[in-house]
C-alpha positions as CSV (number, residue, x, y, z in Angstrom):
1,M,10.0,-1.5,-22.4
2,S,7.3,-2.8,-22.7
3,T,4.0,-3.2,-20.4
4,D,0.8,-5.3,-19.8
5,A,-1.1,-2.2,-19.6
6,R,-3.3,-1.4,-22.9
7,E,-6.0,1.3,-23.3
8,G,-9.3,0.5,-22.6
9,E,-8.6,-3.1,-20.8
10,A,-8.4,-3.8,-17.3
11,V,-5.1,-5.6,-16.1
12,R,-4.8,-8.0,-13.3
13,S,-1.8,-8.7,-11.3
14,Q,-0.5,-11.2,-9.2
15,K,1.7,-11.2,-5.7
16,L,3.1,-13.9,-3.2
17,G,5.4,-12.5,-0.7
18,S,5.4,-11.3,2.4
19,E,4.2,-7.7,3.7
20,N,4.1,-5.5,6.8
21,A,1.5,-2.6,6.8
22,I,2.5,-0.1,9.4
23,V,-0.4,2.3,9.9
24,V,0.2,5.9,11.6
25,Q,-1.4,9.0,12.2
26,L,-0.2,12.2,10.7
27,P,-1.6,15.5,10.8
28,A,-4.0,16.5,8.0
29,E,-2.0,20.1,7.3
30,R,0.4,17.8,5.8
31,F,-1.6,16.6,2.7
32,I,-3.1,19.9,2.1
33,G,-3.2,20.3,-1.9
34,A,-3.0,16.3,-2.2
35,I,-6.7,15.3,-1.6
36,P,-9.1,16.0,-4.4
37,P,-12.0,18.4,-3.4
38,H,-14.6,15.0,-3.8
39,H,-12.8,13.1,-0.7
40,E,-13.8,14.3,2.7
41,P,-11.2,11.4,4.7
42,P,-12.1,10.8,8.5
43,V,-9.7,12.8,11.1
44,D,-9.5,11.6,14.3
45,E,-10.1,14.3,17.8
46,Q,-6.3,15.8,16.8
47,G,-7.3,16.3,13.7
48,R,-5.1,13.4,11.7
49,Y,-5.6,11.3,9.2
50,R,-5.1,7.4,9.2
51,I,-2.2,6.6,7.1
52,M,-1.0,2.6,6.1
53,L,2.5,2.4,4.7
54,L,2.8,-1.4,2.9
55,A,6.3,-2.8,3.3
56,Q,6.4,-5.8,0.4
57,D,8.9,-8.5,-0.3
58,C,7.6,-10.5,-2.9
59,S,9.4,-13.5,-4.4
60,R,6.5,-12.9,-7.5
61,C,4.7,-10.6,-9.2
62,S,2.8,-10.7,-12.5
63,F,0.9,-8.4,-15.0
64,G,-1.2,-9.9,-17.0
65,D,0.7,-12.8,-19.0
66,G,4.2,-11.1,-18.1
67,E,6.2,-12.4,-15.0
68,A,7.9,-9.5,-13.3
69,G,10.2,-11.5,-11.1
70,A,11.0,-10.4,-7.4
71,V,10.4,-7.1,-6.4
72,H,10.3,-5.1,-3.2
73,E,7.5,-2.2,-2.8
74,L,6.3,0.4,-0.7
75,H,2.9,2.0,-1.0
76,L,1.6,5.2,1.2
77,W,-1.9,5.2,1.4
78,L,-4.5,7.2,3.2
79,Q,-7.9,6.2,4.5
80,L,-11.3,7.4,3.0
81,A,-13.6,5.2,3.8
82,F,-14.7,2.0,4.6
83,A,-16.5,0.4,1.5
84,T,-20.3,0.4,1.4
85,E,-20.8,-3.3,0.0
86,D,-19.7,-6.2,1.9
87,P,-16.5,-8.0,0.9
88,R,-17.0,-11.1,-1.1
89,P,-15.7,-14.1,1.1
90,I,-11.6,-14.8,0.8
91,A,-11.5,-18.4,-0.1
92,G,-9.3,-19.8,2.4
93,A,-9.7,-17.4,5.4
94,D,-10.6,-17.8,8.4
95,V,-12.3,-14.1,8.4
96,S,-12.4,-11.9,5.9
97,L,-11.8,-8.3,6.8
98,P,-14.6,-4.9,5.9
99,S,-13.5,-3.4,2.6
100,Q,-11.4,-0.2,3.1
101,Q,-11.2,2.7,0.2
102,W,-7.9,4.4,0.0
103,L,-6.1,7.1,-1.9
104,A,-2.7,6.2,-3.2
105,L,-0.2,9.1,-2.7
106,F,3.6,7.3,-3.2
107,V,4.6,4.1,-4.2
108,A,8.5,3.2,-4.5
109,T,9.8,-0.2,-6.1
110,D,13.2,-1.7,-6.9
111,N,12.1,-3.7,-10.5
112,P,12.4,-2.3,-13.4
113,V,8.9,-4.1,-14.9
114,V,7.0,-3.2,-12.3
115,D,8.0,0.6,-12.4
116,A,7.1,0.6,-16.3
117,N,3.4,-0.9,-15.5
118,L,2.6,1.0,-12.3
119,R,3.6,4.5,-14.8
120,S,1.7,2.8,-17.8
121,F,-1.6,3.0,-14.8
122,G,-0.7,7.0,-14.1
123,F,1.7,6.0,-10.8
124,D,4.8,8.1,-10.7
125,P,7.2,4.9,-8.8
126,A,10.4,6.3,-6.7
127,R,13.5,4.6,-6.7
128,L,13.8,1.8,-3.4
129,T,17.7,0.9,-3.1
130,G,17.1,-0.9,0.1
131,A,14.3,-3.2,2.1
132,E,14.3,-5.7,5.2
133,L,11.0,-7.0,6.6
134,R,11.9,-9.2,10.1
135,A,9.6,-10.1,13.1
136,G,10.9,-7.2,15.1
137,G,10.4,-4.9,12.6
138,G,11.8,-3.6,9.3
139,S,13.6,-0.8,7.1
140,L,13.4,0.6,3.6
141,A,16.2,3.0,2.0
142,L,15.3,5.2,-0.9
143,Q,17.4,6.3,-3.9
144,N,16.5,10.4,-2.8
145,G,17.8,9.8,0.9
146,A,15.1,9.0,2.6
147,H,15.1,5.9,5.1
148,L,12.5,4.5,7.1
149,E,12.7,1.8,9.7
150,W,9.9,0.3,11.7
151,F,10.3,-1.4,15.2
152,V,7.5,-3.7,17.2
153,A,7.2,-3.4,20.8
154,G,4.4,-5.3,21.7
155,H,1.9,-8.6,20.8
156,G,-0.6,-8.8,18.5
157,S,-3.5,-11.0,17.6
158,E,-3.0,-14.7,17.2
159,P,-2.2,-16.1,14.0
160,A,-4.6,-16.4,11.4
161,R,-5.8,-17.0,7.9
162,I,-7.3,-13.2,6.5
163,G,-8.8,-12.3,3.6
164,V,-8.7,-8.0,2.8
165,H,-10.5,-6.4,0.4
166,H,-9.2,-2.6,-1.0
167,A,-10.9,-0.2,-3.4
168,I,-7.5,2.1,-4.5
169,F,-8.3,5.2,-5.7
170,M,-5.5,8.2,-7.1
171,P,-5.3,11.8,-6.6
172,G,-6.1,12.8,-10.4
173,D,-9.1,10.7,-10.4
174,G,-12.4,12.6,-10.9
175,P,-16.0,12.0,-8.9
176,G,-17.6,8.6,-9.9
177,A,-14.0,7.0,-10.9
178,A,-13.5,3.6,-11.1
179,P,-10.9,2.1,-8.5
180,H,-7.9,-0.1,-8.5
181,R,-8.7,-3.2,-6.6
182,V,-6.8,-5.6,-4.3
183,A,-8.3,-9.2,-2.8
184,A,-5.4,-10.6,-0.5
185,L,-5.4,-13.8,1.4
186,I,-3.0,-13.7,4.4
187,S,-1.6,-16.7,5.9
188,D,-0.3,-16.6,9.7
189,A,-1.0,-12.9,9.8
190,V,-0.3,-11.4,13.5
191,M,-2.1,-8.2,13.5
192,G,-2.5,-4.9,15.9
193,Q,0.9,-5.4,16.9
194,P,1.9,-2.1,18.6
195,G,5.2,0.0,17.3
196,E,7.1,2.9,16.0
197,L,8.1,3.7,12.8
198,R,11.1,6.6,12.5
199,V,12.1,8.6,9.7
200,H,15.7,9.7,9.0
201,G,17.5,11.2,6.4
202,V,15.4,13.2,4.0
203,S,11.8,13.6,4.0
204,L,8.9,11.9,1.6
205,E,7.3,15.3,1.3
206,P,5.4,16.4,2.4
207,F,4.0,13.5,4.3
208,L,6.9,12.0,6.1
209,L,9.4,14.2,7.7
210,P,13.0,13.2,9.2
211,G,12.7,13.1,13.0
212,D,9.1,11.6,12.7
213,R,8.9,8.9,15.7
214,L,5.6,7.9,14.9
215,R,3.3,5.8,17.3
216,A,2.4,2.5,15.0
217,L,0.2,-0.3,14.7
218,V,2.1,-3.1,12.8
219,H,0.4,-5.8,11.2
220,R,2.6,-8.6,10.1
221,M,1.7,-10.6,7.2
222,P,4.3,-13.7,6.2
223,V,2.3,-14.9,3.4
224,L,0.7,-12.8,1.1
225,E,-1.1,-14.0,-2.0
226,A,-2.2,-11.0,-3.7
227,D,-4.8,-10.6,-6.9
228,I,-4.8,-7.1,-8.2
229,V,-7.0,-5.5,-11.0
230,W,-5.7,-2.7,-12.6
231,R,-8.3,-0.2,-14.1
232,P,-8.4,0.2,-17.4
233,R,-6.1,3.1,-18.9
234,P,-8.2,6.3,-20.5
235,R,-8.3,5.8,-24.0
236,A,-7.0,8.6,-25.8
237,S,-8.7,11.3,-27.4
């Protein structure tokens, strides 16, 4: 299957859809061996890392000049730091949030074209077999038998148009590696709703385990317009 990722060239990707971001704290010991030694993620007073799961339901996705069609995706990111540079304002946003740096530890998709492109950037996507985003939460099912569901149990912020910037690193990156970059405009965003994440079936080893019931903050993003710049692939030696 052809992709639009080429050696030595950055690839621009665009997404249009909706997203739930589920933020939880997980024990640092679950990540032994998963974090490159040159990264030192912040921990809370209980020795936990901040994790964000992104559940996406997109009606459109593209890579370069190629259309990938509709897609559901799950991303699991570990927070590394707030970026040092000031974020560029996102056109149309009421407010642009501080840039953040993340380590991408897991991705899953139900679209074979997206799968092929992500592999060309060095990811190893799992297979999603079911996905639902709704006002009170959502659920995701994976081919390996893992099932995630989350629930919203309270009110968040008033809806707003929010701009976000993310810098995404991968576990195999060495010191000084350039990140993949995400800039997004989110319309009618409701941020910081208290809720719960539950894990059923089998684990997303070693990060999420069956029986986990985790306090969460849920950011609901009904209209997501994302612009992603995938960094160039390394040239073959």
